[in-house]
FIDO-950063 format. One record per residue (C-alpha): x, y, z; residue number from 1. Coordinates in nm, 4 decimals. Example, Ala and Ser with C-alpha at 12.3 -4.5 7.8 and 13.67 -1.06 7.14 Angstrom:
2
<<1.2300; -0.4500; 0.7800>; 1> <<1.3670; -0.1060; 0.7140>; 2> 
//
This chain:
296
<<9.3311; 11.3675; 11.9623>; 1> <<9.0685; 11.1058; 12.0333>; 2> <<8.7806; 11.3531; 12.0066>; 3> <<8.6807; 11.6345; 11.7718>; 4> <<8.5620; 11.9859; 11.8502>; 5> <<8.3202; 12.1030; 11.5816>; 6> <<8.1994; 12.4035; 11.7813>; 7> <<8.5065; 12.6068; 11.8767>; 8> <<8.4326; 12.9710; 11.9538>; 9> <<8.1010; 12.9472; 11.7685>; 10> <<7.8916; 13.2529; 11.6839>; 11> <<8.0577; 13.4628; 11.9526>; 12> <<8.4365; 13.4557; 11.9152>; 13> <<8.6312; 13.6411; 12.1813>; 14> <<8.7126; 14.0079; 12.1327>; 15> <<9.0877; 13.9659; 12.1218>; 16> <<9.3160; 14.2514; 12.2189>; 17> <<9.6356; 14.2246; 12.0187>; 18> <<9.9348; 14.4483; 12.1052>; 19> <<9.8753; 14.8185; 12.0388>; 20> <<9.5113; 14.7490; 11.9597>; 21> <<9.5892; 14.5751; 11.6286>; 22> <<9.2942; 14.4564; 11.4221>; 23> <<9.4827; 14.1612; 11.2755>; 24> <<9.7867; 13.9502; 11.3596>; 25> <<9.9641; 13.8442; 11.0400>; 26> <<10.1835; 13.5345; 11.0712>; 27> <<10.4287; 13.4873; 10.7830>; 28> <<10.5565; 13.1296; 10.7762>; 29> <<10.8538; 13.0198; 10.5667>; 30> <<10.8832; 12.6434; 10.5303>; 31> <<11.2534; 12.5573; 10.5094>; 32> <<11.2661; 12.1935; 10.3939>; 33> <<11.5144; 12.1790; 10.1076>; 34> <<11.7707; 11.9045; 10.1537>; 35> <<11.5550; 11.7087; 10.3963>; 36> <<11.3013; 11.5765; 10.1438>; 37> <<11.2826; 11.2128; 10.0303>; 38> <<11.5971; 11.1306; 9.8332>; 39> <<11.7456; 10.8189; 9.6824>; 40> <<12.0844; 10.9627; 9.7778>; 41> <<11.9776; 10.9478; 10.1431>; 42> <<11.8761; 10.5843; 10.1114>; 43> <<11.5043; 10.6399; 10.0645>; 44> <<11.3216; 10.3980; 9.8335>; 45> <<11.1778; 10.6912; 9.6398>; 46> <<11.2349; 11.0573; 9.5678>; 47> <<10.9923; 11.3478; 9.5873>; 48> <<10.7511; 11.3517; 9.2960>; 49> <<10.6123; 11.7034; 9.3478>; 50> <<10.7859; 11.9887; 9.1712>; 51> <<10.7510; 12.2538; 8.9040>; 52> <<10.6634; 11.9634; 8.6743>; 53> <<10.5579; 11.6069; 8.7631>; 54> <<10.8444; 11.3649; 8.8000>; 55> <<10.8527; 11.0897; 8.5350>; 56> <<11.1031; 10.8773; 8.7293>; 57> <<11.0123; 10.5495; 8.8897>; 58> <<11.0836; 10.4372; 9.2471>; 59> <<11.4536; 10.4168; 9.3223>; 60> <<11.5533; 10.6401; 9.0320>; 61> <<11.7103; 10.9804; 9.0883>; 62> <<11.5353; 11.2760; 8.9290>; 63> <<11.8079; 11.5357; 8.8848>; 64> <<11.5671; 11.7970; 8.7522>; 65> <<11.3385; 11.7657; 9.0528>; 66> <<11.6346; 11.7685; 9.2898>; 67> <<11.7394; 12.0996; 9.1365>; 68> <<11.3959; 12.2523; 9.1995>; 69> <<11.4512; 12.1871; 9.5694>; 70> <<11.8110; 12.3073; 9.5554>; 71> <<11.6885; 12.6442; 9.4269>; 72> <<11.5101; 12.7035; 9.7566>; 73> <<11.8261; 12.6502; 9.9577>; 74> <<12.0691; 12.8197; 9.7197>; 75> <<11.8582; 13.1216; 9.6214>; 76> <<11.4993; 13.1280; 9.7452>; 77> <<11.5572; 13.1430; 10.1194>; 78> <<11.7875; 13.4433; 10.0818>; 79> <<11.5422; 13.6267; 9.8571>; 80> <<11.2569; 13.5694; 10.1002>; 81> <<11.4633; 13.6992; 10.3899>; 82> <<11.5495; 14.0090; 10.1864>; 83> <<11.1826; 14.0706; 10.1036>; 84> <<11.0834; 14.0311; 10.4673>; 85> <<11.3643; 14.2568; 10.5861>; 86> <<11.2686; 14.5204; 10.3269>; 87> <<10.9140; 14.5268; 10.4664>; 88> <<11.0241; 14.5033; 10.8312>; 89> <<10.8369; 14.1756; 10.8746>; 90> <<10.9434; 13.9168; 11.1303>; 91> <<10.8152; 13.5656; 11.0703>; 92> <<10.8452; 13.2032; 11.1692>; 93> <<11.0568; 12.9496; 10.9830>; 94> <<10.9104; 12.5989; 10.9912>; 95> <<11.2551; 12.4372; 10.9713>; 96> <<11.3499; 12.0756; 10.9129>; 97> <<11.6622; 11.9875; 11.1071>; 98> <<11.8458; 11.8177; 10.8204>; 99> <<11.7799; 12.1148; 10.5900>; 100> <<11.9517; 12.3495; 10.8362>; 101> <<12.2400; 12.1059; 10.8788>; 102> <<12.3031; 12.1011; 10.5045>; 103> <<12.3141; 12.4793; 10.4663>; 104> <<12.4849; 12.5975; 10.7867>; 105> <<12.4549; 12.9695; 10.7085>; 106> <<12.0731; 12.9681; 10.7108>; 107> <<11.9956; 12.8959; 11.0769>; 108> <<12.2113; 13.1722; 11.2255>; 109> <<12.0829; 13.4217; 10.9681>; 110> <<11.7204; 13.3416; 11.0523>; 111> <<11.7931; 13.4301; 11.4132>; 112> <<12.0121; 13.7321; 11.3295>; 113> <<11.7259; 13.8869; 11.1338>; 114> <<11.4890; 13.8410; 11.4270>; 115> <<11.2791; 13.5523; 11.2999>; 116> <<11.1675; 13.2447; 11.4931>; 117> <<11.2905; 12.8976; 11.4064>; 118> <<11.0254; 12.6335; 11.4723>; 119> <<11.0433; 12.2548; 11.4597>; 120> <<10.9159; 12.1076; 11.1328>; 121> <<11.0603; 11.7618; 11.1737>; 122> <<11.3994; 11.6003; 11.1712>; 123> <<11.3400; 11.5507; 10.7999>; 124> <<11.0502; 11.6556; 10.5773>; 125> <<10.8601; 11.3336; 10.6341>; 126> <<10.5185; 11.2105; 10.7407>; 127> <<10.5051; 11.1572; 11.1141>; 128> <<10.1598; 11.0017; 11.0979>; 129> <<10.3291; 10.6974; 10.9410>; 130> <<10.5611; 10.6440; 11.2391>; 131> <<10.5144; 10.4357; 11.5484>; 132> <<10.5179; 10.6214; 11.8791>; 133> <<10.8801; 10.5502; 11.9719>; 134> <<11.0138; 10.6418; 11.6282>; 135> <<10.8238; 10.9696; 11.6312>; 136> <<10.9460; 11.0509; 11.9822>; 137> <<11.3055; 10.9938; 11.8742>; 138> <<11.2623; 11.2042; 11.5590>; 139> <<11.1302; 11.4929; 11.7705>; 140> <<11.4244; 11.4603; 12.0088>; 141> <<11.6760; 11.4588; 11.7243>; 142> <<11.5142; 11.7612; 11.5615>; 143> <<11.5232; 11.9662; 11.8817>; 144> <<11.8897; 11.8848; 11.9410>; 145> <<11.9898; 11.9569; 11.5830>; 146> <<11.7916; 12.2805; 11.5334>; 147> <<11.9183; 12.4189; 11.8633>; 148> <<12.2749; 12.3466; 11.7568>; 149> <<12.2538; 12.4786; 11.4011>; 150> <<12.0479; 12.7920; 11.4704>; 151> <<12.1360; 12.8771; 11.8279>; 152> <<11.7669; 12.8854; 11.9222>; 153> <<11.5654; 12.6073; 12.0804>; 154> <<11.2339; 12.5580; 11.8951>; 155> <<10.9268; 12.6000; 12.1170>; 156> <<10.6670; 12.5213; 11.8483>; 157> <<10.6081; 12.2132; 11.6337>; 158> <<10.4450; 12.1412; 11.2979>; 159> <<10.4644; 11.8212; 11.0938>; 160> <<10.4432; 11.7496; 10.7217>; 161> <<10.0773; 11.7257; 10.6112>; 162> <<9.9390; 11.6486; 10.9534>; 163> <<10.0055; 11.4979; 11.2952>; 164> <<9.9806; 11.1381; 11.4027>; 165> <<9.7456; 11.0339; 11.6795>; 166> <<10.0467; 11.0610; 11.9110>; 167> <<10.2064; 11.3869; 11.7958>; 168> <<10.0476; 11.6320; 12.0377>; 169> <<10.1071; 11.4059; 12.3371>; 170> <<10.4702; 11.3502; 12.2380>; 171> <<10.5307; 11.7229; 12.1917>; 172> <<10.3700; 11.7886; 12.5303>; 173> <<10.5772; 11.5148; 12.6944>; 174> <<10.9030; 11.6402; 12.5415>; 175> <<10.8883; 11.9242; 12.7902>; 176> <<11.0340; 12.2194; 12.6044>; 177> <<10.7558; 12.3082; 12.3641>; 178> <<10.4954; 12.5758; 12.4351>; 179> <<10.2553; 12.5278; 12.1432>; 180> <<10.1943; 12.3450; 11.8174>; 181> <<10.0467; 12.4411; 11.4809>; 182> <<9.9110; 12.1004; 11.3810>; 183> <<9.5556; 12.2166; 11.3045>; 184> <<9.3723; 12.4177; 11.0407>; 185> <<9.0473; 12.4697; 11.2261>; 186> <<9.0335; 12.8327; 11.3419>; 187> <<9.1384; 13.1925; 11.2837>; 188> <<9.2489; 13.2295; 11.6455>; 189> <<9.4660; 13.0353; 11.8896>; 190> <<9.2839; 12.8093; 12.1330>; 191> <<9.3484; 12.5693; 12.4170>; 192> <<9.2933; 12.1977; 12.4053>; 193> <<9.3655; 11.9278; 12.6633>; 194> <<9.6665; 11.6976; 12.6722>; 195> <<9.6971; 11.4563; 12.9637>; 196> <<9.4309; 11.6610; 13.1412>; 197> <<9.6261; 11.9869; 13.1148>; 198> <<9.5721; 12.2895; 12.8865>; 199> <<9.7742; 12.2984; 12.5656>; 200> <<9.7918; 12.5894; 12.3210>; 201> <<9.7297; 12.5449; 11.9493>; 202> <<9.8171; 12.8250; 11.7058>; 203> <<9.6384; 12.7066; 11.3901>; 204> <<9.7993; 12.7107; 11.0476>; 205> <<9.6209; 12.7549; 10.7143>; 206> <<9.6426; 12.6324; 10.3545>; 207> <<9.4306; 12.9188; 10.2211>; 208> <<9.7116; 13.1632; 10.1432>; 209> <<9.9834; 12.9108; 10.0674>; 210> <<10.2224; 12.9123; 9.7729>; 211> <<10.2121; 12.5322; 9.7448>; 212> <<9.9049; 12.5964; 9.5309>; 213> <<10.1425; 12.6990; 9.2514>; 214> <<10.2683; 12.3419; 9.2320>; 215> <<9.9145; 12.2052; 9.2503>; 216> <<9.7998; 12.4264; 8.9637>; 217> <<9.5596; 12.6317; 9.1767>; 218> <<9.7718; 12.9455; 9.1405>; 219> <<9.8999; 13.0329; 8.7952>; 220> <<10.0316; 13.3884; 8.7989>; 221> <<10.1965; 13.5947; 9.0733>; 222> <<9.8866; 13.8130; 9.0713>; 223> <<9.6820; 13.5077; 9.1747>; 224> <<9.8830; 13.4879; 9.4965>; 225> <<9.8546; 13.8607; 9.5602>; 226> <<9.4776; 13.8593; 9.5108>; 227> <<9.4285; 13.5543; 9.7338>; 228> <<9.6391; 13.7103; 10.0088>; 229> <<9.4716; 14.0500; 9.9741>; 230> <<9.1194; 13.9039; 9.9831>; 231> <<9.1966; 13.7008; 10.2957>; 232> <<9.3605; 13.9989; 10.4626>; 233> <<9.0773; 14.2386; 10.3715>; 234> <<8.8094; 14.0066; 10.5093>; 235> <<8.9909; 13.9487; 10.8376>; 236> <<9.0863; 14.3161; 10.8640>; 237> <<8.7206; 14.4136; 10.8260>; 238> <<8.6162; 14.1611; 11.0898>; 239> <<8.8987; 14.2856; 11.3079>; 240> <<8.7297; 14.6190; 11.3607>; 241> <<8.5198; 14.4458; 11.6260>; 242> <<8.6714; 14.0958; 11.6567>; 243> <<9.0450; 14.0837; 11.5766>; 244> <<9.1723; 13.7678; 11.4093>; 245> <<9.4922; 13.6001; 11.2907>; 246> <<9.6031; 13.5440; 10.9298>; 247> <<9.8520; 13.2746; 10.8277>; 248> <<10.0640; 13.2983; 10.5121>; 249> <<10.2457; 12.9780; 10.4102>; 250> <<10.5580; 13.0075; 10.1960>; 251> <<10.8200; 12.7691; 10.0543>; 252> <<11.1669; 12.8835; 9.9498>; 253> <<11.1692; 12.6709; 9.6330>; 254> <<10.8299; 12.8025; 9.5226>; 255> <<10.7653; 13.1661; 9.6107>; 256> <<11.1405; 13.2242; 9.6272>; 257> <<11.1327; 13.2530; 9.2459>; 258> <<11.1618; 13.6168; 9.1282>; 259> <<10.8142; 13.6835; 8.9881>; 260> <<10.6394; 13.5153; 9.2789>; 261> <<10.8584; 13.6870; 9.5379>; 262> <<10.7598; 14.0154; 9.3759>; 263> <<10.3928; 13.9367; 9.4465>; 264> <<10.4789; 13.8595; 9.8093>; 265> <<10.6683; 14.1882; 9.8333>; 266> <<10.3691; 14.3763; 9.6969>; 267> <<10.1315; 14.2119; 9.9434>; 268> <<10.3541; 14.2796; 10.2441>; 269> <<10.3800; 14.6418; 10.1341>; 270> <<9.9998; 14.6627; 10.0962>; 271> <<9.9316; 14.5132; 10.4388>; 272> <<10.2026; 14.7085; 10.6194>; 273> <<10.0568; 15.0393; 10.4978>; 274> <<9.7327; 14.9677; 10.6864>; 275> <<9.6961; 15.0799; 11.0461>; 276> <<9.6416; 14.8231; 11.3186>; 277> <<9.8425; 14.5391; 11.1639>; 278> <<10.0699; 14.3260; 11.3823>; 279> <<10.3207; 14.1170; 11.1858>; 280> <<10.4081; 13.8597; 11.4482>; 281> <<10.6152; 13.5499; 11.4896>; 282> <<10.4221; 13.2496; 11.6115>; 283> <<10.6077; 13.2345; 11.9397>; 284> <<10.5064; 13.5981; 11.9979>; 285> <<10.1427; 13.5126; 11.9280>; 286> <<10.1601; 13.2086; 12.1560>; 287> <<10.3194; 13.3940; 12.4435>; 288> <<10.0854; 13.6903; 12.4100>; 289> <<9.7894; 13.4537; 12.4176>; 290> <<9.9133; 13.2768; 12.7281>; 291> <<9.9790; 13.6061; 12.9078>; 292> <<9.6531; 13.7767; 12.8123>; 293> <<9.4199; 13.4752; 12.8012>; 294> <<9.5437; 13.2197; 13.0519>; 295> <<9.3313; 12.9200; 13.1269>; 296> 
//
């Protein structure tokens, strides 16, 4: 990641042919992080400060209210989101932290049973750009081993909290079992980059339709989420008549897993699924389709 590409596909993006001639590939991503966040109980010097309300606690002090916001995602939210997705016949990708799956052993197998993908989102929900190269390599190794054991599926994609380090893509490439990463926000289509002189596939993520905006105050009502998702979908669907694209939807069990917000997600999935030419796809499906249809 020593250079930047500010050009990409430019004014003439490729005319992508998704399966069955779909105009848009919709990637629903569920971030499963609860139980792996910063915690004084786990020996961290601080706890998470983000939540439904700002944490008033100082460093080293437990915030039981904030802990319970996260617990909701593991106890209730993840199950509600899986029910909503199953109701709408949508298969998605779970960005899963290894420790979160370890602490709720029923979740990993159920993700796989329902036909979703489990993807590596770290050993814990922590910032890998703060790590040295060896520490990050070991964290990736531990996550792969743990997620494979708890879910029964080996992750082939990788995405880190906030953003990658300067070493992340090389370390994921060197690990040997990954096929793509999502550590970029710079396109509406997958693309190849170079790692150690060889092609590497990136399936970009997005913060545009992302429920974390509830906690940042950018989304207030469930209808705000629905309208943001619908507007993004409608624009890409229109473009997809001639140049099909990909849409990313970012979800968190502790946030959109709440009843009123999950209702808005349900309504959007229903809206999108009633359109023709829509491919709800897991990220591994998108990655493998891209490699088969558009090899380097």
